[in-house]
C-alpha positions as a Markdown table, in Angstrom:
| # | Residue | x | y | z |
|---|---|---|---|---|
| 1 | Met | 62.5 | 28.3 | 94.9 |
| 2 | Arg | 60.1 | 26.0 | 96.8 |
| 3 | Val | 60.4 | 22.4 | 96.0 |
| 4 | Lys | 60.2 | 19.2 | 98.1 |
| 5 | Arg | 63.1 | 16.8 | 98.0 |
| 6 | Lys | 60.6 | 13.9 | 97.8 |
| 7 | Asp | 59.1 | 15.4 | 94.6 |
| 8 | Leu | 62.5 | 15.8 | 93.1 |
| 9 | Glu | 63.4 | 12.1 | 93.7 |
| 10 | Ile | 60.0 | 11.0 | 92.3 |
| 11 | Phe | 60.6 | 13.1 | 89.2 |
| 12 | Leu | 64.0 | 11.4 | 88.7 |
| 13 | Gln | 62.6 | 7.9 | 89.3 |
| 14 | Tyr | 60.5 | 8.1 | 86.2 |
| 15 | Leu | 63.3 | 9.0 | 83.8 |
| 16 | Lys | 64.3 | 6.2 | 81.4 |
| 17 | Thr | 67.6 | 4.4 | 82.0 |
| 18 | Ile | 70.3 | 3.4 | 79.5 |
| 19 | Pro | 70.0 | -0.1 | 78.0 |
| 20 | Asn | 73.1 | -2.1 | 77.1 |
| 21 | Leu | 75.5 | -0.4 | 79.4 |
| 22 | Gln | 79.2 | -0.5 | 78.4 |
| 23 | Ile | 81.9 | -1.3 | 80.9 |
| 24 | Lys | 84.5 | 0.3 | 78.7 |
| 25 | Tyr | 83.0 | 3.7 | 79.6 |
| 26 | Glu | 82.5 | 2.6 | 83.3 |
| 27 | Gln | 78.8 | 3.2 | 83.0 |
| 28 | Tyr | 77.2 | 2.8 | 86.4 |
| 29 | Pro | 73.8 | 4.6 | 86.5 |
| 30 | Thr | 73.2 | 7.2 | 89.2 |
| 31 | Ser | 70.2 | 6.2 | 91.3 |
| 32 | Ser | 67.4 | 8.7 | 91.8 |
| 33 | Arg | 68.2 | 8.8 | 95.5 |
| 34 | Val | 71.9 | 9.7 | 94.9 |
| 35 | Ala | 71.1 | 12.1 | 92.1 |
| 36 | Ala | 68.5 | 13.8 | 94.4 |
| 37 | Asn | 71.1 | 14.1 | 97.2 |
| 38 | Leu | 73.6 | 15.8 | 94.8 |
| 39 | Leu | 71.1 | 18.1 | 93.3 |
| 40 | Trp | 69.5 | 19.0 | 96.6 |
| 41 | Asn | 73.0 | 19.9 | 98.0 |
| 42 | Ala | 73.9 | 21.9 | 95.0 |
| 43 | Gly | 70.6 | 23.5 | 94.2 |
| 44 | Ile | 68.8 | 24.0 | 97.5 |
| 45 | Glu | 71.5 | 24.0 | 100.2 |
| 46 | Asn | 74.0 | 26.0 | 98.2 |
| 47 | Asp | 71.9 | 27.8 | 95.6 |
| 48 | Asp | 74.2 | 26.8 | 92.7 |
| 49 | Ile | 71.5 | 25.6 | 90.2 |
| 50 | Tyr | 68.5 | 28.0 | 90.1 |
| 51 | Glu | 68.9 | 30.4 | 87.2 |
| 52 | Lys | 72.4 | 29.1 | 86.6 |
| 53 | Asn | 74.1 | 27.7 | 83.5 |
| 54 | Ile | 74.8 | 24.1 | 84.2 |
| 55 | Leu | 77.2 | 21.5 | 82.7 |
| 56 | Asp | 76.7 | 17.8 | 83.2 |
| 57 | Leu | 79.9 | 15.8 | 82.3 |
| 58 | Gly | 79.2 | 12.2 | 81.4 |
| 59 | Cys | 75.5 | 12.9 | 81.5 |
| 60 | Gly | 74.3 | 9.3 | 80.7 |
| 61 | Ser | 70.5 | 9.3 | 80.7 |
| 62 | Gly | 70.4 | 12.9 | 81.7 |
| 63 | Ile | 69.3 | 12.3 | 85.3 |
| 64 | Leu | 71.5 | 15.1 | 86.8 |
| 65 | Ala | 71.0 | 17.5 | 83.9 |
| 66 | Leu | 67.2 | 17.1 | 84.0 |
| 67 | Gly | 67.1 | 17.2 | 87.7 |
| 68 | Ala | 68.9 | 20.6 | 87.4 |
| 69 | Ala | 66.2 | 21.7 | 84.9 |
| 70 | Tyr | 63.5 | 20.6 | 87.4 |
| 71 | Leu | 65.2 | 22.9 | 90.0 |
| 72 | Gly | 65.1 | 25.9 | 87.7 |
| 73 | Ala | 68.4 | 25.9 | 85.9 |
| 74 | Lys | 68.7 | 28.6 | 83.2 |
| 75 | Asn | 70.6 | 26.6 | 80.5 |
| 76 | Ile | 72.1 | 23.1 | 80.6 |
| 77 | Phe | 74.8 | 21.4 | 78.6 |
| 78 | Gly | 75.0 | 17.6 | 78.8 |
| 79 | Ile | 77.9 | 15.7 | 77.2 |
| 80 | Asp | 78.6 | 12.0 | 76.9 |
| 81 | Ile | 80.9 | 9.9 | 74.7 |
| 82 | Asp | 78.2 | 7.2 | 74.2 |
| 83 | Pro | 75.7 | 8.0 | 71.4 |
| 84 | Asn | 73.2 | 5.7 | 73.0 |
| 85 | Ser | 73.3 | 7.7 | 76.2 |
| 86 | Ile | 72.7 | 10.9 | 74.4 |
| 87 | Thr | 69.7 | 9.4 | 72.6 |
| 88 | Val | 68.2 | 8.4 | 76.0 |
| 89 | Ala | 68.9 | 11.8 | 77.5 |
| 90 | Lys | 67.3 | 13.6 | 74.5 |
| 91 | Asn | 64.2 | 11.4 | 74.8 |
| 92 | Asn | 63.9 | 12.0 | 78.6 |
| 93 | Cys | 64.3 | 15.7 | 77.9 |
| 94 | Lys | 61.6 | 15.7 | 75.3 |
| 95 | Glu | 59.2 | 13.8 | 77.5 |
| 96 | Arg | 59.7 | 16.4 | 80.3 |
| 97 | Asp | 59.4 | 19.4 | 78.0 |
| 98 | Phe | 62.9 | 20.8 | 78.8 |
| 99 | Glu | 64.2 | 20.9 | 75.2 |
| 100 | Glu | 64.3 | 24.7 | 75.1 |
| 101 | Ile | 67.0 | 24.9 | 77.8 |
| 102 | Cys | 68.9 | 21.7 | 77.3 |
| 103 | Asn | 71.8 | 21.1 | 74.9 |
| 104 | Trp | 73.1 | 17.6 | 74.3 |
| 105 | Ile | 76.6 | 16.9 | 73.0 |
| 106 | Cys | 78.0 | 13.5 | 72.0 |
| 107 | Gly | 81.8 | 13.6 | 72.4 |
| 108 | Asp | 84.8 | 13.3 | 74.6 |
| 109 | Val | 84.9 | 15.7 | 77.6 |
| 110 | Arg | 88.6 | 16.5 | 76.8 |
| 111 | Glu | 87.5 | 18.0 | 73.5 |
| 112 | Leu | 84.6 | 20.1 | 74.8 |
| 113 | Lys | 84.3 | 23.6 | 73.5 |
| 114 | Ile | 81.7 | 25.8 | 75.2 |
| 115 | Lys | 81.4 | 29.2 | 76.9 |
| 116 | Lys | 82.0 | 29.5 | 80.6 |
| 117 | Ile | 79.2 | 28.2 | 82.8 |
| 118 | Asp | 78.3 | 28.5 | 86.5 |
| 119 | Thr | 78.1 | 25.0 | 87.9 |
| 120 | Thr | 79.3 | 21.5 | 86.8 |
| 121 | Ile | 77.5 | 18.4 | 88.2 |
| 122 | Met | 78.8 | 15.0 | 87.4 |
| 123 | Asn | 79.1 | 11.3 | 88.2 |
| 124 | Pro | 82.4 | 10.7 | 86.3 |
| 125 | Pro | 84.2 | 7.4 | 85.7 |
| 126 | Phe | 86.1 | 6.4 | 88.8 |
| 127 | Gly | 89.2 | 5.4 | 86.7 |
| 128 | Met | 89.2 | 1.9 | 88.1 |
| 129 | Arg | 90.0 | 0.2 | 84.9 |
| 130 | Lys | 93.3 | 0.1 | 83.0 |
| 131 | Glu | 91.9 | 1.8 | 80.0 |
| 132 | Ser | 90.3 | 4.6 | 82.0 |
| 133 | Ile | 92.8 | 5.2 | 84.8 |
| 134 | Thr | 93.0 | 9.0 | 84.2 |
| 135 | Arg | 89.3 | 9.6 | 83.3 |
| 136 | Asp | 88.3 | 11.0 | 86.7 |
| 137 | Arg | 91.1 | 13.6 | 86.4 |
| 138 | Asp | 90.2 | 14.4 | 82.8 |
| 139 | Phe | 86.6 | 15.1 | 83.9 |
| 140 | Leu | 87.8 | 17.3 | 86.8 |
| 141 | Ile | 90.2 | 19.3 | 84.6 |
| 142 | Thr | 87.4 | 20.0 | 82.1 |
| 143 | Ala | 85.0 | 21.0 | 84.9 |
| 144 | Leu | 87.7 | 23.4 | 86.4 |
| 145 | Gln | 88.2 | 24.9 | 83.0 |
| 146 | Tyr | 84.6 | 25.8 | 82.4 |
| 147 | Ser | 83.0 | 26.4 | 85.8 |
| 148 | Lys | 83.3 | 28.2 | 89.1 |
| 149 | Val | 81.6 | 25.5 | 91.1 |
| 150 | Ile | 81.7 | 21.7 | 90.8 |
| 151 | Tyr | 79.7 | 18.9 | 92.5 |
| 152 | Ser | 81.2 | 15.5 | 91.7 |
| 153 | Ile | 80.7 | 11.9 | 92.8 |
| 154 | Asn | 84.0 | 10.1 | 93.5 |
| 155 | Pro | 85.3 | 6.9 | 95.3 |
| 156 | His | 85.2 | 7.0 | 99.1 |
| 157 | Ser | 88.7 | 6.6 | 100.5 |
| 158 | Glu | 91.1 | 8.8 | 102.5 |
| 159 | Lys | 93.7 | 8.3 | 99.8 |
| 160 | Thr | 91.4 | 9.6 | 97.1 |
| 161 | Arg | 90.4 | 12.6 | 99.3 |
| 162 | Gln | 94.0 | 13.5 | 99.8 |
| 163 | Phe | 94.7 | 13.2 | 96.1 |
| 164 | Phe | 91.8 | 15.4 | 95.0 |
| 165 | Arg | 92.5 | 18.0 | 97.6 |
| 166 | Lys | 96.0 | 18.3 | 96.4 |
| 167 | Phe | 94.9 | 18.1 | 92.7 |
| 168 | Cys | 92.4 | 20.9 | 93.2 |
| 169 | Lys | 94.9 | 23.0 | 95.0 |
| 170 | Glu | 97.4 | 22.6 | 92.2 |
| 171 | His | 94.7 | 23.9 | 89.8 |
| 172 | Ser | 93.8 | 26.9 | 92.0 |
| 173 | Ala | 90.6 | 25.3 | 93.4 |
| 174 | Glu | 89.4 | 24.2 | 96.8 |
| 175 | Val | 87.5 | 21.2 | 98.1 |
| 176 | Val | 84.9 | 23.0 | 100.2 |
| 177 | Asp | 83.0 | 20.0 | 101.5 |
| 178 | Ile | 82.8 | 16.2 | 101.2 |
| 179 | Leu | 79.6 | 14.2 | 102.0 |
| 180 | Thr | 79.6 | 10.4 | 102.2 |
| 181 | Met | 76.7 | 8.5 | 100.7 |
| 182 | Asp | 75.7 | 4.9 | 99.8 |
| 183 | Phe | 75.7 | 4.1 | 96.1 |
| 184 | Glu | 73.7 | 1.2 | 94.8 |
| 185 | Ile | 75.2 | -0.9 | 92.0 |
| 186 | Leu | 72.7 | -3.3 | 90.4 |
| 187 | Lys | 73.7 | -6.5 | 88.7 |
| 188 | Gln | 74.4 | -5.2 | 85.2 |
| 189 | Tyr | 77.6 | -6.8 | 83.9 |
| 190 | Asp | 78.6 | -10.5 | 83.6 |
| 191 | Phe | 81.1 | -10.3 | 86.4 |
| 192 | His | 78.6 | -9.0 | 88.9 |
| 193 | Lys | 77.6 | -11.9 | 91.3 |
| 194 | Lys | 75.0 | -10.1 | 93.5 |
| 195 | Ser | 71.7 | -8.6 | 92.5 |
| 196 | Gln | 72.8 | -5.4 | 94.2 |
| 197 | His | 76.0 | -4.2 | 95.8 |
| 198 | Ile | 76.3 | -1.1 | 98.0 |
| 199 | Ile | 79.5 | 0.9 | 98.1 |
| 200 | Lys | 80.4 | 4.2 | 99.8 |
| 201 | Ile | 81.0 | 7.2 | 97.6 |
| 202 | Asp | 81.9 | 10.8 | 98.3 |
| 203 | Leu | 80.1 | 13.9 | 97.0 |
| 204 | Tyr | 82.7 | 16.6 | 96.5 |
| 205 | His | 81.8 | 20.3 | 96.5 |
| 206 | Ile | 84.6 | 22.2 | 94.8 |
| 207 | Arg | 85.0 | 25.9 | 94.2 |
| 208 | Asn | 87.3 | 27.3 | 91.6 |
């Protein structure tokens, strides 16, 4: 499939974002640049999106799911626990005319019931809050249950890398590659002091 990375990022830039973000769900929107990096790596460099069945866990506004649709995915399932996020994702989907191949589910990823798919793409909660300390593992367990290939954004640290390599091995999976990127966090919650904060994140490529 012939597509320019610049065109992919422009497509993602025009998707509507989620209003009234909720910290209890660790909602930190994926920027168009980061989303394009993940999708380009998965879809163009590794051929894991075109004509594939895709699962987006914690889909938010649908930026990863709809980016996958843009890259020629066959079918897409997006799930998020936040009804407001699902509404935004559905609206974005309708505006881009991808309704025929997209399925949106409002619910907990731990309770997901679908058929096996090919590739999972996700920016899961990092599990940095007391009420969500295991969410990153919950997302990965669901991804491993349903898909052969996973592309996931996770915190950047050697301790985290060691943990997920071991965790994947225990679940008969392998971390194939890890790419480090900058992740922009805009001022969106009361405790944020800066207009923008840049952190390092790791993009995991996992095969099951």
